[in-house]
N, C-alpha and C positions, 0 to 999 in steps of 0.2 A: 744677311742672306738675301739674294735676289732670286725671286721665282720667275721662271719663264712660262707664260701662260699662252697656250695655243687654242684659238677659237673658243675662248672662255665664254660661258653662258652668263656671266655676271652682267647686271644692268650698268648703266653709265655711272650712277651714284656709287655703287660698290667698286666699279673699275677705277674710278678716280682715286678712291681711298687707297687702293692697292698700289696704284701708280705713285702716289705721294709717299708710299712706304718703300719704294724702290723696285717694285716688280716691273717686268717688261711684258707687254702683250703683243701677240702676233696673230694676225687673222688671214685666213685664206682669201683669195681674190673674190670680189663680188661683182655683180653686173656693173655697178656704179664705178668701182675702182678700175675695172678693165676699160670702161668707156673713157675715163679720165686719162689712162695711159695711152689709149688709142689716139685720143686727141693730141696728146703731147708728141707721140711718134709721128703723126701726120705733119705737125709743124716742123719737127726736126728733119724729117726726110725731104720736105719741101725746101727747107733752107739749104740742105747739102746737095740737092739735085741728084745727079747720077752717082754720086759717091755714097758708099756705105758709111753712115754716121759713126759707127763704132770703129771703123778702120781708117777713116779719112785722115787721121793724124799722121799716118805713115806716108802720105803723098801730098800733103798741104804744107806750105810755109806756115810757121807758127803764128806769124802776124796775121795772115789771112784767116786762119782758124779762129784766133781770138776775136777778130773783127766780126766774123760770122756769128759767134756766140753773143757778142755785144748787141747785135740786132735781134737775134732769136729770143734771148731770155726776156727782155722787156715785152716782146710781142706775146709771149706766153703769159706773163704775169698780168698784164693789163687787158688781155682778151676777155670780153664778157662771158665767153663760154667757160673760162677757168672758174669764175665765181659760181656759175650755175652748177658745174660739175663737182666742185668741192662741197657745196651745200648738199647736193644729193648724196654724196658719199658719206658725209657726216651723219645725215639722217639715217642712212642704211646701217650705220654702226651704232645706232641707239642714242645719239646725242639729241638734246632738247633744242627744238627750233627757237624757243623763247629765251633759254638760259645759256646757250653755247655761242661763243664768239670766236672767230677765226681771223688769222692774218692772211695776206695774199700768198698764194702758193709760189714757191721758187722752183725753177728747173735747174738742177745741179748737174755738173759734169765733172768727171774725174778722169783725166787722160792718163795713159800708161807710160811707165818708164821715164818719168820726169819731163815729159814733152811740154806740158804747160801746167804749172802749179801755183801761179800767182795771179793777182788781178781777177779777171773774169772767171778763172778756174782755181781760185785760192784753195789750197789744201789746208784744212783747219788742223792746228795742233790740238792736243788734248785740252778740253775746256768744258765748262758748264755754261749753258745759256744764261744761267743766273748771274754769271760774271758780267754779262752784257745788259744788265738792267731788266732782264726778264723776270716777271713775278714768279713766286714759288708755286703758284697754282698753274703755271703754264705746262702744257703737255705737247710733246713733239711727235708728229706723224711723219713717217718716211716710207716710200715704196719705190721699187725699181720700175723703170720704163721699158727696158730691155732685160734679157736674162743676165743675171749676175753670178759671180763666183766668189769663193772665200778670199781671193786675192784682189778684189776690187770693190768690196762693199765698205760701209762705214763700221766702226768698232765702238762698242761700249766697254767701259772699264769699271765694272761693278765693285771691284775691291776698294774703290775710292768713294763709294756711296756715303759712308760715314767717316771717312778718313780725310782730314783737311789737306789741301795742297796749297803751298805758298804761291801766291799769284799777285798780279798787278791790278786787280779789279778796283782797288781803292782809288785809282786815278781815272776811272771811267765814269762818264755821265752820258746817258743816252741822248738827252736833249742837246747837250753841248756837241756831241758827236754828229748828230743830225745837222746842226747849224754849221759846223766846220767842214762837213763832208757831204754837202747838200746834194751834189749831183749823183754820187753813188747811192746815197740814202734814198733819193727819189726814184732811181732806176732799179735798185735792188739787183744790180748785175755785177759790178766790181766790188772789191773790198779794200777800203782804206785801212791799212794795217798799223798806221802810226800810233793810234791810241787803243788798239785791240788788246784786251787783257790776255796775259800769257802766264803759264807756270813760271815760277821763279826758282824752282828746284826740279831735279830729275823726277820724272813720273814713271812709275812701273807700268808700262803699257801692256804687259802680259802677266797673267793670262787675260785675254780679252774675250768679248762676246761678239760674234759676227753672225748676223741673221742672213742666210741665203734664201730669201723668199722668192717665189715665182713672180712673174710680172703681175702687178696689181695686188700682190700680197702686202699687207700693211703692218708695220711695226710702230707701236706707241710707247713712249717712255717719258719720264719726267725731265723737265728742263734742268733739274738739279743733277742728273746723271752726267758723269764725266764721259765724254765721247770724242772721237777724232776721225779724221780722214786717214785711212791707212795708205801706205805707198801702193799704188796700183801697179802690179807686175803682170797683169793678165794679157797684155798685148792689145786690149780693146778699151775704148773710152766707155766709161760707165755713165749712164744718164739716170737720174732719179728725181722724184718730186718730194718736196717736204713742205710742211706748213705747221702752224701751231694753233692751239686752242686754249681758251680759258673759260671757266664756268663763272657766270656772273655772281651767283650766290657765294661761291667759294672766294671770289675776288673781294667781295664786299666784307666778308667775315675773316679775311686773312687766313684762310685754310689752304694748306699746301704742303710741299715737301720741307724737310728741315733745311736750315741754312748752316752749313758747316764751315764755309770759307769765303762767301761772297760779301764784298764790301763796297760795291759800286753805288752810285746814286742815279737819279732819274728813273724813268720807267718806260717800258714799251706799251703800256696800257692804251694809249691813244690809237694804236695800230689796229685793234681788233674790231671786227664787224659781226653783228648778230646774224645768225642764220636766217631768222624770220624775216627781217626787213633791211638788213645791211646797216642798221643803226649802230652807233658807238655805245660803249659802256656809259652809264650815268656819269656826268661830270664830277659829281661828288666822289665817286669811286676812283676815277682817274686822279683827282686832286689828292686823295688820301695816300697815293703812292709817290707823289712828287717830293723832292727834297724839302725838308722842314716838317714833314709829317712822318715821324718815326713809326715803323711798323713792328708789330710783335715779331720776335725772332725765335724760331723753334730750333734749338741746338740739338 
C-alpha cells in the first residue's frame, strides 16, 4: 500500500521512515518554494525573451529550442542563488541543517506532442533512481515551475513498489558512467542513454499516480519508487525543478528503502552537499558505498 500524505505534520525523522516504506508526501507551496520557482521562471523568461516559454516550441525550430535549453539549464544549476534557495526550502520543510545533504537542483522540461524528447529534454522511461546507483536512503523532491495538468506531469507507478521489474541495472556503474560521459555528467543537461538502465520486460504503467500540484507545491518520494515521464499531450512545455536528499545518519547506518531489483554498482554519494556548510558526506561513508564494499540488502 502506498499512502499519499498531504501537508503531513510528521517531523523529518518520521517522514523519512514513511518514505522508505513507500509513502508519497505532498506539501502546499511555501514562501521558500515559491521564491525558488520565481527565480527559475525569471531565468526561463529571460532566456526565451519575447516568446512564451510554455508555447515557444510551436514557433521555434527544434534545434534552436534545444540549444537554448543547453545554455539555460547549466545556468540554473550552477547559479549561486540556486544553492541558497534550495537550502532555505529544505530548512522550511523541517530538514536538519547538520544531517541533510542535497545534490544540485535540475531544471527539467517536457515538451508536448513529441517535439523534443531526447538529449536535453530526455523523456525518462519507467525507472527507479536506485538503478542509477542512487542510495536507498535517497529521497526525490519535485515541484512545478508553471501550472501543470494531468497530461504533462510525471507519474509514479506504486504497484511496482514491492514488485521486481527485470532491468539492465547490473551493467551500470555510476563512477564509470561519469568517466565515460564526462561532459554531460558535469553539465547535468543532456542524457547519454547508452548505458542508462532500462526495463527488460513490459511495465504495467497504469494505474499510475500523477500529482497535479500548484506552482511551488512539493512532492517527495523514495528513489526506489518506479516513476517515469508521461507523454506530454497538453500542448504546453512543462518546466519543473527536482533535486535529491540523503540523511547522513541514515546513509552511515544503511537505513533506507528495500531493494527489490537494483543490481548496479558505484554510488552517487559524492554528489551530495550538506545544508549547513556545503560539505560532503564523510569519506568513510562514501567509501562504504563504493564497489567492493557490500551493503546490507533489504528485500
